[in-house]
N, C-alpha and C positions, 0 to 999 in steps of 0.2 A: 504494500500500500504506500502511496505517496506520503511522505512525512512520517515514516515509521518510528523515528525517535520521538516525535511528538505524540504519536499513538501510545508509545510505551510510557509516556508521562501521564496521559489523560486516563487511560483505562484503570490503572490502580487507584487513581484519585476518585474517579466516579464510583468504583466499587466500595471504597472506604467511606464515602460520604453520602450514601443513599439516604434520603430523608426518612426519618423513622415514622413520621406521621403525615398522612396526606388525606385530603378530601378526595372523594371519588365522584365523577360525573361522566356524562357522555363527552368524549373528546373526538374531535374531527381528525387530528393527526396530520393535517396538511392545511391548516388554517392560515391563509395569507390573502393579500389583497386581490391577487389574480384568480382566486377561487370564490370571489364575492361579487354580487351585483348591488349597485347603489341606486337610490332613487334619482331619477333624472332631474327632478326639481330640488333635490337636497342631497348633495354628495356626502353628507355626514351621516345619512341614514342607510344602513344596509337593509336590503329587501330580499336578498337571497344568498345562500351559501351552496356552492357546488362541490363536486368531487368527494363524495362521502365514502368511497370504498375502503378507506383505512380506518373508518370510525370504530370505536370500541369504548369500553368503560375504563377510565384511568384518572390520573391526577390532572385537574384542569390547569395547573401551573405548567405542566409539560406541554400542553396545547398552546398556551400563551407564549411560552418560551420559543416554540417553533415559529410563531409569528414574529417574535423579536429577532430570531436568527435570519429570517428573510427580510427583515426591516433594515435594509442597507442604508448607511449614513454616508454623507460626503466624507471623503478621506479613507473609507474602507478599501482595503485591497480587493482586487478582482476575485470574484468567487465563482463566476459562471452562472450566477443566479440573476434572474430578471427582477427588478424591484423599482417601484415608483417612489418609495419613501424617502429617497435622497433629494427629491424635488422640493422646491420652495413650498412652505406651508404645512409640511408634515411634522409631526412630533419627532423629537429625538427618541431613541430607545428608552432613555431614562424617563422622559416626559410621558411616553406611552405606558411605561411600567407604573409610574405614579398615578396616572389617570385610571389604569386598570385596578390598582389597589383601592383607590377611592370609590370607584363605581361598584366593585364586587365585595369590598370589605375583607378581601383575602390578605393575609400576611405574605409579603413578598421578600422578607428578609433573606431567604435562601434562594432567590431567583437566579443568582449566579450559577448555582448547581444545574438548574434546569436549562439555562441558556448554554452552558458548556455542553451538556448532553445534546441539545438541539443542534448545535454546530457540528458536533461529532457525528450525529445521526445523518445529517445531510451530506457530510463528507463521505461517509460509508456508502450512501445511496449513489452519489456521483461516481465513486470509485468503481462500482460494478459497471456503470455505463461507460466510463473511460476504459476499463479493461476490455470490454466488448469491442469498443472502437479500435483500441490498440491491436487486438487480435484479428481485426478485419471483419468481425461479425456484423458490424453496423458501419455505415459509411458517411454519416452526417458530419460535415466539416466543422460544425459548431462544437463538436466534442473534442477536437484536437487540442484545445487549450484547457481542458478540464483538470489536467494534472496540476496546473498552476492554481486553479480555483480550489481544488481539494487541499493543497498545501496551505493556502490562505484560510480556508475554513477551519482547518486544524489549529492554525495559529490563533484564530478568533476564539476557538474553544479554550485554548490556554489563557487567553486574555480574559475570557469570562470566568474561568476557574480562579484567576487571580483578582477578580472583582474590578477589572479595568474597563468593562463594557457598560455595566449598569451600576 
């Protein structure tokens, strides 16, 4: 895997720091802006959520952390992910997390764990796509730079672990 040294840092930390208590709810597992539809007359109002095939019961903070991992900010290194959140007018990750905590009443003191895991999970998902591209099983030229994105996602996971992201 791209960034193998980083993986060897992340995995033991994730295993040693699994949250001991969590709330359970229905989680989407791919909850991001491009899986949502917004009201035409009010772009602040979500009117639909798509792509539910990964849905399960789990910790709602893991779902929100996935959103934050896709929530690219200006200055983030290339990840291969498409995001609108770096555009003018979007919250920073920190602002989004604070608004989420206020709206839901959930404690986000340990959000760095979930965000670390989210970046790691996306990197693993992209790694299998990159591997298939590298082996010639798929030919989409967009995948040629995923190695760089995977490495940067793993670095983002380390930054989240070190509480440098939120």
